[in-house]
N, C-alpha and C positions, 0 to 999 in steps of 0.2 A: 375790655373791662369797663364797667360803668357803675354809677351809684343811682339808686332809685328809692322811692318811699312807698310803702304799702300800708294799708289798714288791715290788721289781722287780729285773730283770736288765738291764744295759745292753746293748742291741743295737747301737747306733751313736752316734757323736759327730760333730757337724758344727760347724765354726767359724761364728760368726754375728756379723758386724761385727768391731770391733777387740778387744772384750773378752769377748763372750758366747759360749756354746756351746749348740747345740740337742742335747738328749739324747733319744734314742729308747729307751724302756723297754718291756719286756714284764712286766706286773705281774700279781700273783695276783688282785687285786681287780677290775681294769678291763681286762685284756688289754693290747694294744699302745697306747701313748700317747706323745706328744711334749711336751716342756717346755723352756723356755729357762732356762739357768743363768746369770744375769746376773753379769758380772764374773769368770766362772770361769777365764778365761785369765790374769787378773791376780791374783786373790785366792787365796792358798793356805790361808787360814784356814777359810772356810766349808765348802769341799768337800774339803779335806785329803786328796788322793789318791783320793777316792771315785769320781771320774768317769773310769773306765778301762773299756775294752772287757771284757765278760763279768763285770764286778763285780756282786755280789749286795748290794743296798742296801735300807735303809729310807729312804724319801724323803718329806720334807714338801713338799706342793704347795699353791700358791695358785691357786685356780680362779677366773678372772674371765671377762669377756666376750671377751677376746682370747686370746692364747697363754697356756697354762698356765705358771706360773713355779715353778721349783724353789727353795724358800727354804732348804733344808738337806738334807744327805744323810749318813747314817751307814752305815759299812761293816759288813755282816754277814759277808762273805767275799770275797776277791779271787782265790781259786784260784791260789796261787803256783806250783803244779806245772805248770799250763798254760803260764805265762809263761816257763818255763825251757826250753821245747822247741818248735821251729818246727812240727813235725808236729802237736803238740797245739794250738798256736795256730791252725793251719790248720783243724783239725776244729772247734774252738770257733767260729771265724769262719764256717764253713760252716753250723753249726747256727743261729747267730744271724741270719745272712743269710736262711736259709730261713724262719725265724719272722717276720722283718721283712717279707719280700717276699710271703708267703702268707697273712698274717692281716690282717683289717680292724682299724681303730682302734676302741677302746672297746667291745670285745666280750669279756667274761671267758671264759677257757678254762683253768680250773684244772688239767685233766689235761695240757694242753700245757705249762703252766708247770712242772708236776712233771717231765715228760719232759725238758725243757730243763735244769732244775736237776740232775736225776740224771745227765744226760750230762756236764755240766760237772764234777760231782763225780767221775764216773768218770775223765774226762780228767785231773783234778787228781791222782788217786791211781795211775793206771796208764798205761803207754805207749799212744799212739794206735793204735787197732786198726781195720783195714778192716771187720771184721765189726761192730764197734760203730757205725760210721758208717752202715752199711746198716740196722742195727737202729733207729737214731734216725730215719732217713728213712722207713722203712716205717711206723713207729708214728706219726710226724707226719702222714703221709698218711691213715692210718686215723682219727686223732682229728679231722682236718679234713673227713672225709667224702670224701676223694679216693682211697680204697683201690683199688689196681690189680687187675685180673683176673689171677689167678695162672696159670690154665691157658691159655697162649698158645704159639704156635709158637716154637721156638728156646730155650725154657726147659724144663729137665728137671724131672721130678717131684721130684727131690731138692731142687733150688733152690726150687721152689714150696713144698715141705714145710718147708724152713728158714725161709722168709719167713712162712709161716703160724704156725710156732712162735714166731717173733719177735714176732708180734702177740698171742700168747696169754700170753707170760710178761712180767713186768714188770721183769726183772733183766738189766742189761747184763752181758755175758760168758757168759750162759747158752746162746747160740746162736753157733756158729762156722762160718763159710763157708770151705770149702777154696778155694784160689786160683782154680781155673777157674770155680767157682760164683759168685764175686764179680762176674765179668763178666756172667754170666747174670742175676744179680740186678739189675745196672744196666740190662739190656735192658727190665726192667719199671719200675724206679724212676725212671730219668732221664726217659723220656717222660712219665710220670705227673706229675712235677714241672714239666717244661718246659711242659706244657699250660697251666699257671696263671701263667707268667712272661711278661713283655713283653720281657725281655732276659736274656742269659746270666748265670749266677752268677759273680761275680768270684772267689769263693773256690775254685771248682772247679778251675780251671787250676793254682792253687798246690798243691792237694791231689794232683793227678796227678803233679806233680813230686816230691812227698814220698812217693808210693807208697801213700797211704791213701785 
């Protein structure tokens, strides 16, 4: 048994029994991991608003033979700009759901951590953008080794070029997809994502309602 500290982003929270919560984190040091926050539903002192979706935390963990325990969590940032807007919430939920569903546990992926953090930072500071969401998706696929073939039927050379540029630049907002090309981009991105999922993304239906 040992104690350790990680930097992580909250991907999902699940009630566990009457008082506890299971916290799914994507951490810089260890990749995706789960831990139980005992008494989190009752105690406001130890976790003091830290256990919220998308929160960026420093977390103290107790690693034992069973389920990892969160002993304490300090807020690095909670991205308040995201929480004030439904479209931004939807985009953040989409990003976190993709990371949770497509990554194995306990495999560090610092590039993916940086991508997720930068997207949340972008959503905190700017309105939700359909182009930014595709930028996130194609770079996530690239980092995970699931990069789609860009030269396929039904996808124009312009769309393929924009997706290629999105994978070459590290800056959100640098690539903008005109409206018709967003749909073309989805012809590549959605099947590439669905191939690695056992069920549909919950967040995607909400995003379609929001138009992002």
